[in-house]
Each structure stands twice: as structure tokens, then as C-alpha cells.
KERO-184017 format. One record per atom (N, C-alpha, C): residue in one letter; x, y, z. Coordinates in steps of 0.05 Angstrom, whole numbers, plus 5000, padded with zeros to 4 digits. Layout:
% residues N
aXYZ
...
***
This chain:
% residues 410
m567632857724
m569932697715
m570332727685
a572832787677
a573332827648
a573132557634
p572132557609
p571932307594
p574632197588
s574831937585
s577431807580
s578331867551
r580831817546
r582031877520
r580631717498
s580031457503
s578831287483
s576031367476
s574631507495
s571831587490
s571631837474
r573831987471
r573732237456
r574832187428
n573032087411
n573832037384
n573532297367
s575232317348
s575132557330
s572832547312
l571532777307
l569332797288
l570332897261
q572932917258
q574033017233
q573532817210
s572532917188
s572032747165
s574532737147
v574832517133
v577232467116
v576332467087
d577432637071
d576932637042
d578932467029
l578032227020
l579932037008
l581132146982
r579832326968
r580932426943
r583232626948
a583332746972
a585332946978
a587832826992
l587932566995
l590232437008
l592632446990
d595032457003
d597532436989
d598732156993
y599632036971
y600631756972
y603631756973
l604631556988
l607631536990
l608931456964
t607631296949
t608631206923
t606631276901
v607631296877
v605931356854
v604131116848
p601431136850
p599730906844
p599930816815
s599530566811
s599530456784
s597230576767
a597830606741
a595730716723
a593330546722
n593630286727
n591330106726
n589430136750
l590330286771
l588730336795
l587530616795
l587730756773
l586731036772
l584031036757
c582331206767
c579631236754
c580031396728
p578931306705
p579231456680
p577831726680
i576031776699
i574532026700
i575932236718
c576532166743
c577832356761
c580832326762
h581932116750
h584832066749
h586032046777
s584531956796
s585431906823
s585131606829
p586531506849
p586131226857
p583131166862
l582330936854
l579530856855
l578430866883
i575930966886
i574530976911
i571930836907
t571430616922
t569130436918
t569030356889
p570930206879
p571030136850
p568729976841
v567730036817
v565529886804
v566429826776
q565229626764
q565929536737
q563529546719
t564029616694
t561829646674
t561629386657
r559629376641
r559229146623
r561529126603
c562729346596
c564929336577
c567629306591
l567629226616
l570029146632
l571829386637
h570729626642
h572229856650
h571529916680
t573530006695
t573330046724
t573330346729
f571330436746
f571130716754
f570530736784
c570730976794
c569631036821
c566631026819
s565330936840
s562430916840
s561131186836
a562131396851
a560931656848
a561431776821
c563831726809
c564531846783
c562731736761
i562431466760
i560931356738
i557931416741
s557031436766
s554231506771
s553631786761
l555431976766
l555032246757
l555332266727
s557132106715
s557432106686
s554931996672
l553731776683
l551331666670
l548931836674
d548932006694
d546732196697
d546732406675
r549132456663
r549332646642
r549132516614
s550332286611
s550332146585
s550331846589
l548531706576
l548331416579
l550231276560
s552831326564
s554931196548
s557431166565
c559130976558
c561630926573
c563531156567
p564731276588
p566631496583
p569131416568
v569731156566
v572231066554
v571831006524
d569930816519
d569530726491
d566930826479
r565430986494
r562931116483
r560830906476
k560930676486
k558830476481
k556330536499
p553930456490
p551530506506
p551830366534
l551030516555
l551430416582
l549230536599
s548230386618
s546230476637
s547030406665
h545530496684
h546130446712
h545930146719
d544230006705
d543929716710
d546329556700
d548029676683
d550329536673
d552829576690
v552529706713
v554729756731
v554529576755
t556629426760
t556729236783
t559229276799
p559329196824
p561729226841
p564129086827
a566429216829
a568929096818
a569828866834
p571528696823
p572628466839
p573928566864
i573728406885
i574828476911
i577828516910
m579128386891
m582128426889
m582828706882
i581228836865
i581829116857
i581429296882
a579329256896
a578829416920
a581029386941
n582029136944
n584129086963
n586729226954
l587329216929
l589729346919
l589729646923
v587429766919
v587230056923
v587230126952
n585929976969
n585730036998
n588429987012
d590129827001
d592729767013
d594829977006
l594230166989
l596230376982
l596930537007
p599530587012
p600330747035
p599831047030
v598731177050
v598031457048
v599131607073
l599431867070
l600232037092
l597732127108
c598132197133
c595932287149
c594932557138
p592332597137
p591332857127
p592033097145
n592933047170
n593733267188
n596733317188
r598033247166
r601033277165
r601733567166
e600033747156
e600734037157
e600734137186
r599334007204
r599434087232
r601733967247
g603033757235
g605333647248
g605333347249
c603233207241
c603132917243
c604832797220
t606532607227
t608332477208
t607532187203
a605332097213
a604531817210
a603631757181
s603931497174
s603031397148
s601831117152
c599931047137
c598630787140
c597230717114
a596130477112
a594530397089
a592030567088
r590930597064
r588730777060
r586230687076
w585830427079
w583530337093
w583730377123
l586130457133
l586530507162
l586630807168
v586630977148
v587031257154
v584631377169
e582231297164
e579931407179
e580031327208
s580731087214
s580931007243
s583331137256
h585431187241
h587731337252
h586931617260
v585531757243
v584732027249
v582632027271
r580831837271
r578731827291
r579631757319
e581831597321
e582531487347
e585431547356
d587331567338
d590131577346
d591531837339
c590831977319
c592332217310
c592332427332
e594832507340
e595132707361
e594332987351
y594133027325
y593533297314
y590633317304
a589033107309
a586233117300
a584633287320
s582533407310
s580833577326
s578833407342
v578733447368
v576833307386
v575433517403
k573333427416
k571833607434
k573433657459
c573133907469
c574633987493
c573733817517
a575733757535
a575133577557
a573433707579
k573333977580
k571834107601
k568834077596
e567434017618
e564533977616
e563134247609
g561334227591
g559834467582
g561134627560
c563634557553
c565034697532
c564634557505
d563834687485
d563434577458
d565734627439
g567934737448
g570134807431
g571634557423
m573234587402
m574934367391
m577834437395
v579334227403
v582234257407
v583534017394
e586234037391
e587733797382
e587833597404
r587933337396
r587933127416
r590233137436
r592533227427
r594833247445
r594533467467
e592633647463
e592133867482
e589433827497
a588233587493
a585533557505
a585733507535
e587933407545
e588233347574
e588933597590
g589733807577
g590434047592
g588034217599
e588634467608
e586434647615
e584934737591
c582534827595
c580834917573
c581935177562
v582335187536
v583435427523
v581235597511
h578635527517
h576435687506
h575335877527
e576535887550
e575636087570
e576636357562
e575036557568
e575636837562
e577336957585
v579437087577
v581237227596
v581437517588
q582537687605
q582737967600
q585538027591
c585738177569
c588438267559
c589538467579
e592038427587
e593238607607
e594038877596
y593938907569
y594739157557
y592239327549
c590339207534
c588039357525
c585539297542
e585839107561
e583639037580
e581238937565
g581638817541
g579438697527
g579138407532
s576838287527
s576337997532
s577137847507
v578637627511
v579537467490
v579937177500
k579536977483
k579836707491
k582836637493
k583436437510
k586136357513
k587436257487
v585836117472
v586936007447
v587636227427
d586336467430
d586836687412
d588636897424
l589736847448
l591237057462
l593837117447
e595136917436
e597636977422
e597237147397
s595237077381
s594637237357
s593637517365
h592237537388
h591237797396
h593637977404
n595737857416
n598038017424
n599438137399
r599237997377
r600538107352
r598838327340
e596338357348
e594538567337
e593538767358
c594438737382
c593438907404
c594239197399
p592339387398
p593139667392
p594839797413
k594939687437
k596539797459
k599439707458
l600039507441
l602739397439
l604039497414
s606639507415
s608239587391
s610239367385
s610839337360
s612739137351
s614839267334
e617139127332
e619339227317
e619339127288
c619739307269
c619939217241
c622439057237
p622238817226
p624638657223
p626638757202
h625838967186
h627639067165
h629039317174
c627539517184
c628739767192
c629139787222
l628139597237
l628539577267
l627239807281
q625139937269
q623740147283
q621140027295
a620340147317
a617940047331
a615540197321
f613340037316
f610840137307
f608640007322
a606340147324
a603940017336
a603039787319
n602039577332
n601239337317
n599339397294
p597339567297
p595539617273
p597039757250
e599239897256
e600640037235
e603039877224
l603739657237
l606139517228
l605739387201
a603439267196
a603039137170
a603139327147
a602039577150
a602139777129
a605039867125
h606539897147
h609339987143
h611039767130
m610639517137
m612239307125
m611739277095
a609339347086
a608739337058
a610239557042
e611139767056
e612539987042
e615240047055
c616339867071
c618839927085
c621039957065
p622540177065
p624740217045
p627140047050
e627439927074
e629739757079
e629339467074
e626939397066
e626439107060
e627839027034
i628938787035
i630238667012
i628138546994
v627938656969
v625938556951
v627338466925
e625838316909
e626838216884
e626038406861
c627338376839
c626538526815
c623838446806
s622338636795
s619638576785
s619638366763
a621938326750
a622138126728
a623537876738
s623437816764
s624637576775
s623337326764
c620837336758
c619437106747
c620337036719
y621837216706
y622837166679
y625837116678
g627137106702
g629937026703
g631737226716
c630837466723
c632637656736
c633037586765
s635637566773
s636237486801
s637137716818
y636737956810
y637638196825
y635838236849
t637038296872
t635638366897
t636938606910
s635438776922
s636539016936
s634339126954
r635039336968
r633039476984
r630839596966
r628539626978
r626339736963
r626940026953
s628440176968
s629040446960
s630940456937
d632440236932
d634440236910
d633540076886
i631139946887
i630339766866
i629439926841
e628640176844
e627740326821
e630040386801
s632440436812
s634640496795
s635440246779
h635140016790
h635639766775
h633439716754
t630939776761
t628839726742
t629039886717
s630140126719
s630440296695
s632540186675
t634340016685
t636439906667
t636239606663
c634339476675
c634139186674
c633039106646
h634438916633
h633538826607
h631138646609
f630938506631
f628538326635
f626038486638
v626238716652
v623838886654
v623039006627
a624939076611
a624339176584
a622938966567
l623838706571
l622638496555
l620238366568
s619338476590
s617038346605
s614538326588
p613738526572
p611238486556
p611538256536
v613838236523
v614238016504
v614337746519
l615737736541
l615937486556
l613237406567
q611637596576
q608937536586
q607137426564
l607437546540
l605837446517
l606637156511
h609237096511
h610136826506
h609136626527
a609136726552
a608236556574
a605236486571
e603636686562
e600836636558
e600436436535
r602036466514
r601736286491
r602535996500
i604635976516
i605435716525
i603335586543
a602035746560
a599835636576
a597535546559
t596935706538
t594735626520
t595435366505
l597935336496
l598735096482
l598734856501
e599434896526
e599334676546
e596434576550
l594534766551
l591734686554
l590834536529
e591634626505
e590834486481
e592034206480
n594634186488
n595933926489
n594533736508
k593733846531
k592333676550
k589633576539
a588233756525
a585633666513
a586133456492
i588233496475
i588833306454
i589633036467
r591233046488
r592132806501
r589632646513
q587732796524
q585332656534
q583832526511
k583532666488
k582132546466
k583632306456
l586332316456
l587932086447
l587631846466
d587431906492
d586931696511
d584231556506
l582331706497
l579731586491
l579731426465
l581431526446
l581531376420
l583231126422
v585431136436
v587230906438
v586630756463
p585630516462
p585030356486
p587630276500
p587630266526
p590030186541
p590729896535
r593329846532
r594229566527
r596129486550
p595929246560
p597829166581
p600629136571
l602529206588
l605329166580
l606128876580
p607928796564
p608728516563
p610128426589
t609228206600
t610428106625
t611727836619
p613827766632
p615227506628
p613427286638
t613127076622
t611526846629
t613226656647
s611826456657
s613226256675
s615226106660
s614726046634
s616625896618
s619226056614
t618926316611
t621226486608
t622926496634
v621526506657
v622926506682
v624426246686
t623126016680
t624425756682
t626825736664
t626625826640
t628825816621
t631225986631
t630626216642
t632726386652
t634126266676
a632526136693
a633726016717
a635525776709
s634725626689
s636225386681
s638725466664
n638625686651
n640825766634
n641526056640
p643326116660
p644026386667
p645426536645
m646726396626
m648226536605
m646326676586
s643826606586
s641926726567
s640526976579
a641627076602
a640327306614
a640527556597
s643027596586
s643427826569
s641627816544
s641327576532
s639627556509
s636727596516
q635927516541
q633227566551
q632727866554
v634728016564
v634328296568
v634128436541
s635828356521
s635628476495
s632928406482
s631928156486
s629328096474
s627128256487
t627328306513
t625328466527
t625428756516
t627828856513
t628029126502
t626929146474
t627528936458
t626328926430
t623328916431
a622328746450
a619428736452
a618228996460
g619629146478
g618529406486
g618529596463
r620729596446
r620829766423
r618629686403
d618229416400
d616129336382
d613429426391
m613029416418
m610429516428
m610129816424
t612329966427
t612230256422
t611630316393
s613030176375
s612530216346
s609630136339
e608729916351
e605929836346
e603930046355
m604430156379
m602630366388
m602730616370
q605130676360
q605330906342
q603830856316
d604130606306
d602730536281
d599730546286
y598830436309
y596030436315
y594930726317
t596530896330
t595731176333
t595531316306
f597531266288
f597531386262
f595131286246
h594531026249
h592130916235
h589631046244
l589331086270
l586931216281
l586831506271
y589131636271
y589131916262
y588431936232
s589431756216
s588731756187
s585731706183
e584631516199
e581731466197
e580131706206
y581131836227
y579732076236
y579732296215
e582032336201
e582232536180
e580432456157
q580232206150
q578532116128
q575632166135
l574832096160
l572132146168
l571432446168
r573332606176
r572832896176
r572532996147
s574132896129
s573832986101
s571132886089
d570332646097
d567632546088
d565432726099
v565632806124
v563532976135
v563533246121
e565833356115
e565933606101
e564733576073
r565333356059
r564233306033
r561133286034
l560133146054
l557233116057
l555933386063
n557333546080
n556233816085
n556033986060
a558133966043
a558134116017
a555834015999
q555533745998
q553333645981
q550533725992
i550333726018
i547733806030
i547134106024
r549234266026
r548834556019
r548134585989
e549434425972
e548734435943
e545934345938
l545034135951
l542234045948
l540234255958
d540934385979
d539234595990
d538934825969
v541134895956
v541035105936
v539335015912
k539734765903
k538234665881
k535234655888
q534634565912
q531834545919
q530534825920
d532035025930
d530935295931
d530435405902
m532335345884
m531935435856
m529635295843
a529235035848
a527034885837
a524334995848
r524335065874
r521935175885
r521235445873
i523335615868
i522835875856
i521835835827
n523035655812
n522135615784
n519335505783
e518635325801
e515935215802
e513935435809
g514735615827
g512935835833
g512536025810
l514636075795
l514336235771
l512536105750
r512735845746
r511135705727
r508135715736
y507635675761
y504835705771
y503835985767
n505436185771
n504536455767
n503836505737
d505436395719
d504836435690
d502236295684
e501836045694
e499335905688
e496936055699
m497136165723
m494936315735
m494336565719
t496436695709
t496036925692
t494536855666
g495236625653
g493836535630
g490936465635
v490336335658
v487636265665
v486036525670
r487136725683
r485736975687
r485137115660
a487037105641
a486637225615
a484337085600
a484236815602
a482136655588
a479436725600
i479336745626
i476736815640
i475837095632
n477637285630
n476937555622
n475937555593
g477237385575
g476237375547
g473437255546
l472937045561
l470236935562
l468237125572
r468937275593
r467137475604
r466437685583
m468437775568
m467837985547
m466037875525
q466537625517
q464837505496
q461937475506
l461637395531
l458937375542
l457537645543
h458937845551
h457738115551
h456938195523
w458538135503
w457938205476
w455538065465
l455237805471
l452837655463
l450337765476
l450437825502
l448137935516
l447338205504
a449238375497
a448638635485
a447338605458
n448238415442
n447138375415
n444238275418
r443638095437
r440938005441
r439038225449
r440038405467
r438338625475
r437738815452
e439738865435
e439239035412
e437338905392
a437638645387
a435838505368
a433038505379
g432638475405
g429938475417
g428538745415
t429938955417
t428739225417
t428339335389
s429839255368
s429639365341
s427839195322
s426738965329
s425138795311
s422338925309
p421038955283
p418339075279
p416138895290
a414139025304
a411938885316
a409438915297
t408338705287
t405838695271
t403438675289
s401138765276
s398738765291
s397638485295
g398038315274
g397038035276
g398437875297
n400837945300
n402537795320
n402937965345
a401138145351
a401538325374
a401538165400
g399337995402
g399137845427
g401437655431
r402037515407
r404237325409
r406837465415
a407037715403
a409537865407
a409737955436
v407238035447
v407338115475
v408037875493
a406637645486
a407237405503
a410137325499
g410937315473
g413737245467
g415737435480
g414837705478
g416537915490
g416837865519
s414537805532
s414737755561
s416437515567
a416037305549
a417637065555
a420537125549
n421037265526
n423837325519
n425037515540
g423237695548
g424237885569
g425137745594
g423437535602
g424237385625
g426837235621
e427037125595
e429536965589
e431937155590
i431437395576
i433637585576
i434337675604
r432237705621
r432737785649
r434437575663
r433537325657
r435037115671
r437937095661
m438337135635
m441037125625
m442737365635
s441337595638
s442837825649
s443537785678
d441637655692
d442437585720
d444837405721
s444737195704
s447137025704
s449637165696
a449337355677
a451637515668
a452737685692
r450837795708
r451737955731
r453237775751
q452137525754
q453637345772
q456437285762
v456637245735
v459237185723
v461037425728
v459837675724
v461437915728
v462337935757
k460637865775
k461437875804
k463637675809
l463437435796
l465637235800
l468237345789
***
């Protein structure tokens, strides 16, 4: 027995970020990170609202608020008020299977149940027992389209669901070219259509404004005289520059959104409503005052933006000045280090010269003592004492010569 319709729920997953909304969501309901309507909204300590997944990924990279750059951690993130979640979930969205033919729309919190239970174009499991194929819900009650059948032309095996596409590619079948009305085998038809001389094609410079169309066989004569084709390199260069400028403007706009905090628009208070109801003649004056208030708000935002820009320029000039001073200090420090090294080298040279002078004086004194000891006359009466003194002096001289050798070694 085939399962009932209610028991065959769709296993198709719904990506809430890829949904299309019937109306443009309010800017207060958009996540500052992904710029999409909030999904599982959470609130930070600095009272900014983000998607739960977006702020978690952002804090994994940098522990600061993406809006005001204040220090922020995972513990500072709490669920947003239930009113914000209700406002976002009540936004009307289109069915994600609209490309298949579904025209239904519902609140965002109902779209998953719609796809799972009610959408006729959602993918469900085939009703035939033992078949694991997927079909659309509106075709689930019919015969199984996953059974293999034999092609009557090429006698090949193909599933029923793929039979129509197989007939367009079957090598035994031929199809007619829609441009020249000639018959070609299906494998050759695609190659012929890419070069068919009877096909109506546009000028190669149609993206730059040329609206000429003709057969492919006649387009070359137009290309040789088309002014847009001659200007194509210049126009392409300008298009690339415009694309680059758009990217730069987008980056500057994002930086400006971070610098300028969002401000709520002025809303009429209850006292204003009461006054308007009691005095209808003041409606025009109320409208003019509202317009003036809007202009004042615009001028105030412009002044605030100019003030932030001037502060930014001042900070940048201060940073450049500090960088120049740091570079100057580095140069001065390098010069002082070089001068100090030169002074140390001069002092070491003087110390070496003094040591060499002392060494030469010491050698001279030792040489004089040796000469005085060898040239003094020895008397017979003082022979023993001379011998003893000579031995003693010889030992002293030997010791002094040893010390001189040590000095020389040093």
C-alpha cells in the first residue's frame, strides 16, 4: 500500500538567506554583517543586533564589535528581544521553489512547513516501494518515473524521467534547425546551431549600444563599418574603470557606515497627532515642519560626516608626522652609535700605543741591566761575594726577564 500524502514529507532544506521577500525589509531589521534580514537575532552589550552565526564568526576572528569596534566577547552576546525576532519572522517571502512553478507566499516562519508539507513542487520520495528516487509532490501519486525503459530508436536503456531529454540527444533521431530549417542528427545539431549562417545575431558591440541585428553571414560587413566596434577598446577601458570606481565607492560607503552611527528618523509624537486632529487647518504647517525637520536632519548628518572626515584627516596627518619624527630619531640614533664607535676605536688605539711604549721602555731597562751586569770588573777580594751576588743577581735578572717575556706575550 502506498504511503499517504501527509506521511510523505519533503526532505528539502530551506536556506533562509536565499529567500526573496515580497517587500523591501526595513534597514533596522538587516544584519550589519551580511546585510540580510536577521536570522536568529542576538544583541551585544553595546546594543547592536546581528545574526547569531554572523557575530559568532566575526568574534572568532576579532574580539571587537563590527559596528563601533569596542571590545566584545562571546559572553557579551545575548538573545535579542522577542519583538525583533517576531518582526523578522513575519516578513512575507516567496516559496523557494518558485523557479519550478510554485507561486505561493507566506511569512518566513511558515516557509519551512510549507515546503515540507504543502508545496506541490517540493521534492519528495517516490511512492513506489523499493524506489529511492525523488519526484515533485504533484507527481508522487502517478506511476514511478525511475523505471528503465528501452528507447525505440537506439534501443538503449533510459529512465522514464530522462526519456524526453534522451530524445533530444538520441543519435538515431534528427531534428530541424530552427534557423535554416535543415535536418541534422541530434549530436550534430548543437555544433551546427553555433555556426548556422541563417541565425539572427546581434552586433559584437551590442553591449556598448549598437542595436544592429542581421544574419550571421551578413554581420561581418556591418562589423567593418560599425563605429561602436571601432570604439570597443576605449569603451571597454572605461567600463573597467567604472567597475573599479564602483568597488572603491562601495568600500568607502562601508567605512562611512562604520564611522557614522545610525540615527533614528524623527517620528511624530502623540502630542503632535492630537494637535493635528484637533486643528485640521494646521496640517499644511505640520507637513512643512516635518520637511524642515528632515532637511535639518540631513544637514546635521552632513555636518557630522564632515566633522568625522576632518578628524580623520587630522589623525592621518598626526600619524604621518609621528612617522617622520620616528624616522628622524632612527637616523640620529644611528649617527650617535657610529660616532660612539669611532670614539671607542680612537681610545683603544691610544691604549694600544701606550702599552707598546711601556713595553719598549721595559725592554730598554732590561737590556741596560744585562749590559751593566756583564761589564762590571770583578775583584779577587770580592770574588765569592761577586759570585754569590752574581748568582743572586742572575736569578733576579732571570726572574725579571721571565716577567718581561710574559709582558711581551701579553
